[in-house]
N, C-alpha and C positions, 0 to 999 in steps of 0.2 A: 694335284701332282702327287707324287706317289715318294712316303722320307724311307728311307733305309738309314742301319747302324751308321754305314763310314759317312753316310751326307750330317747327320748328329756329332760324331766324334771330328771332325772336322770343324764343326761349327766350335768347338766345345775350348776347341787346341787352343783360339782366339782368347783365352781367359787365361787373363794371369793370377797366381796364386801369389798372394805378398808374403807369404811364410817362406816360400821356398826360390820366389822368386822368379818362378817358372809357370807352363801355361797348368792345369789340371790335371792332363792328360799325361803330360811329362811325369808330376811331378804323383803318376797313380791313382790319385782320387776316384778313378770314376770307377765305382763296384761292374761286376759283370751283370749284372740286373738289368739292363738296358732292353727297355721293351715300346713297341712299337704293334699298334694298333689305329688302323689310316690316320688320323691326326695329328690324337694323343701322345705324345711321347711321357716314358717316365724312366727315371734315372735313381741310382742313390751316390749319392758322393760323402767320402770315404775320413776325417778329420781328425786329427792325433786324442781331442778333448773337447768335451762340451760344452767348454768354455773359450773357447777358439777365440779371439779378435776378430778375425777375417770369416768364420763361418756367415753371417749374416749377407756380408757384402757379395761373397762369394758365388753363394744360394744365386742371388741375383744377377749378378752379373752372368752366368749362366743359363738364366731364365732370357734374359734379353741377347743376348750371343746369337741362341737358337732363333728366335725371332728377327734378330737382323740378317744372321746367315743364311736361314731359308725360309723362313714365312712370320708372317705377322698371325697368319689363322691355324698355326699350332698348341695344340692344350699342353701348357709342361708339367709335370709334377714330375719337382726337387724332394726328393728325398736326405735327411742326411743320416747318419752310422760315423760314431767312431770305432776308432781301435782301443782304445781300454779307457772303460767307465769311469768317469773319478768318485772320489773316494768323499762320505759323504762328510757334509761339512762338519765343525766343531757343535759339539753336545748333543750330536745324532750319530754318532756313530756305534754306538749297544743302543740301538731300541729295544729287544729283550732281556736285559739285562739291570735285574730291579733292585740293589745295590749296589755301590762300588763304596771298596773300604779303602781307606788310605790308610799302609803302616809307615809310622813316619820316627825319624830319633833326630834329636839337634845334634846327636856324633856319632861316630865311627865304634865299634868296639861294642856294645849293648846288646848286641845280637838281635837286632831288629830283624833279619832275613828270618834268626829262629825261628822268633815268634813269628813273623806273615808264613813260613812255609807252614810251622805244624797249625794254625787256626785255620789256613786253610785244611787242613787234612781233617782236624777234625769238623767243623763244620761238616765237611761235604759223611764223613762216616755219621751223621747225624740227620746223613739223609738229606743234603741240602744241594743245589748245583750249583757249583765252584769251579772259576776262574782264577786262573795265581800269576797275574803280569811282573816280570822281573824287569824296572823301571832304572836299575843301574846299568846306565851303558857303560861305564865306565872300570867296574867293577862286579859282571854279573857273579853271581853264586848258585841260584838256584840249580841249575846243572848237576851240579857237582851234591847238591843237596836231595836231591831222587835221583842220584845214579841213572842220569839220564845222557851223558855228555856223551857217545856216541852217537845216539839218535839222531836222525838225517827226518829236517821240516820238509815237505811240500807243500804243492800249490797248487790249487784245481780254477780251470776257468769257470767263472761265476758273473754269466750279466755282465761277459764285459769284462771281467775286473780278475786277474791273476791273486789270491786269497788263499792263505798258506793254512794248514791244518796242524792246530796244534799239537804235541804229545800231549797222551793220559797218563796221569798214572795215580794211583791212592786214590782213585777216583774224582781228580784234578787236571783240567783241561789248564798248561801254562808254560809257558813263552819266553823265551830268553835271547838276547843278541848272543847272550855268549853260544847259544846251536849253531853260529853265521861265524865263531872268531876260532881260530884256533885254538887250543889249553894255554899256551903260554905265551901269547899274544898278547900286545896292551893294545884298543881303541887311542889311537890319536888323534883325535877329532876337535872339529873347534865343535863350538855350544851350537851352533847353528845344524851343524853334521846332525848330531846327537836327537838333537830334539827331531828333526826329519823322521830318519828311525823311530824316532820313540812312536813318532802319530802312524807307522806302520805296523810296528807291533799292535796297537791300538786297535786301527783301522780296517788294517787289510791282512784281517784273519778272520778264519769262520769259528766265532769264541759262544755262537747260538744260544741259547735261553740261560740264562743262568740266575740262579738266589741271591748269590753273593759275588763278585769280584773285585777279588782281594789284591793289590797295590805295594810289591814292596818295593816302596821309597829309597832311591839313595840321601846318606846322612844329608845332615846340615839343611841350609836352604839356597838353590841353583836354576839354573836354566827350567832344570829338568822339568821342577816341581811347578814351577809357570807355565811350561807347556804343559803336561797334565792339568793342570788349574785352569786353563785355554781353553783344551778338547774334550774334558770330561767333565759333567757335572758330578763333583765328586757327596757322593749320601754323607759320611763323617771319616772322622779319623782317627786313628788311634797311633796311642805315642806310646815309646818302649823308652825307659830308662832306667836304668843301674842305679840301687841309691847312694853313689856318689858324689858330691858336692860340683862336683866338674858337667861333672851329666844331666844333674839339675837344672843346672845353669841355662845348660843349653836343649834341654827338654824342653821350657821357658822359652826357646826365641822360638822351637818350633811349633808350639802351641800358638805364640803369639800370628805369625804366621798364617795359621786355619781364622784367626781370629779378626786379624787384617780385614776393614770395614769392605773395603774392595774385593778382600775372598769369601766372608761368610762360609763357611764351612765349618760345620757342628765339631767340636769336639766329642767324643764318641763314651771318651775315657780314656785312665794311662794302665800302662805293664808293665809291672815293679819286675824284670829280669835280674837273675843271678843277685835275687833276696837275700838269701844264706845259705850258704853250701853244707850239706851233709853227704858227709863220709858213708861207704860202701857196708862198713865191717861198723859203724855207730847211725843204724837210719834212723835213732830217732833225736840227734844229738842237729842243734844249729847255730850255726857257725857267723856271725856276720862284716865277716870281714872285707865289703866294703859299704859297712854303716846300716843304720840299722831303722827302716820304715821310711826312708827317704822320698819315696814316691808316694805315699800315704798320705804324705803331710804335703807333697807337693797339691796333689787332689784336691782334699780340701782345702785348701788356697784359693785354688782353682777355680774350684766349684765345679767341678766333675767325677765322674763313679771312677775308682780302685777296680778297675776289670779280671786285677788277678795277679799273683806272688809268684813268681817262676824261679823253687828254689837251683842252684845249680851244682849237680853232681853229673861224673863224669859219665854219665847215657846220654845226655846231651850232645857232649862233643863228640860222640861216637857213633851216634846212630847220626850226625849232618855229614859227619864222614862218611860213614858206608851207603847213605844213600837213604835210608829206613829213617824218615822221621818220628820223633818219642813217641808223638800222637798215637801211629798207630800201635804201637804197643800198653791200651786198653788198661791193664793189671798194674802200669808201672803210678811209681807216685808223679813221675812231671805226662804223664799222658792222660791220668784224672784232673792234674793242673791245667794241660791243654784244650780238654772238653770243656773244663769246667770255663774256663777264658772264651773259646767260644759259644757258651749255653750264653755269658753276659754281655759279649758282644751281639748277639741274636737281639735280648734282650734290650738292651742301650737302642738299638738301628728301630726294632721298631716302636719302642719311644719317641725318639724321632721324629718317621714318620707319622705317626700321632700325633705328635704337637708341633713340629714345625713344616714351613713351607717347603715344598726342595728346591737344593740350591743351585745356581745357575750358572752357567763357564765363565771365567773373570774376561771381562772385554779385552778383544789385543789389542794394540795402541794406532795407533793411527799415524 
């Protein structure tokens, strides 16, 4: 018996693919690698994803169709290809990242993004490989803070997947949903949509090898926080607060979220932002306009380190608006404060890694 391609193709036309309700030829699932060598036939079937529920049954049906409509003597070898490889499963998305640091706050307006931005820049200036992810899907700010609003995000085909390339500035790899939105447009998304977008920003990006991956999380406790905890094994959290009592009350909630028995993310320490105001014309004066040492007392109460106290000075606001983080200016008081903060975060992370087991992701509810 002589085999020829059309004989095989006609047999495969009898195989119905449940995903499209059409045969596998009409569904354009047969790759162009059909090979015939005597009574040996090999070809590939293309599926949309490797987790296709009809994959195994379709492959078996293709083999059976050739045996039924051509000959039982044919040796059939079917390979499987996918149009797009699946994203790595939660907990395994960043295999080359050593430490994942969540910068959090109980409430908005305490300068959390400013702290996250300058911490990342200071870590990069200290020689570490650093990534920074803007996790605030509804209020992204990193493109503005790095003055990269006009940057376009490109993607490369890597092992069957479209992988985004992060923007890099001041030695920090960074990404934000803000790169994909119009500057004045709001993200009117439901929680599930926002969570899926966040997973893409984590798992579909070429972050590469990093020593520190800093997460600028949104304020409060929300779906986004739960998505992060179910997706990434966070090494530790840095809690940002101002000395105000209302901010301290919300900071306690943030600490409680990470210390929850189902979460168990270590608190690396607290950062007191806007600790005091120092006017430019009186550089030695300190005015405690939001209260004094409130975060220091909270750190003692919660038995966690006070990692740093960042003064409120006009240059911090200006640097955020101009896209040049204060940590870039190494010879200023704020630049020094952020460099000291970075050093203490490194120290706290190393101590945590030496004394505590690795964090595990929070299981997804069934």
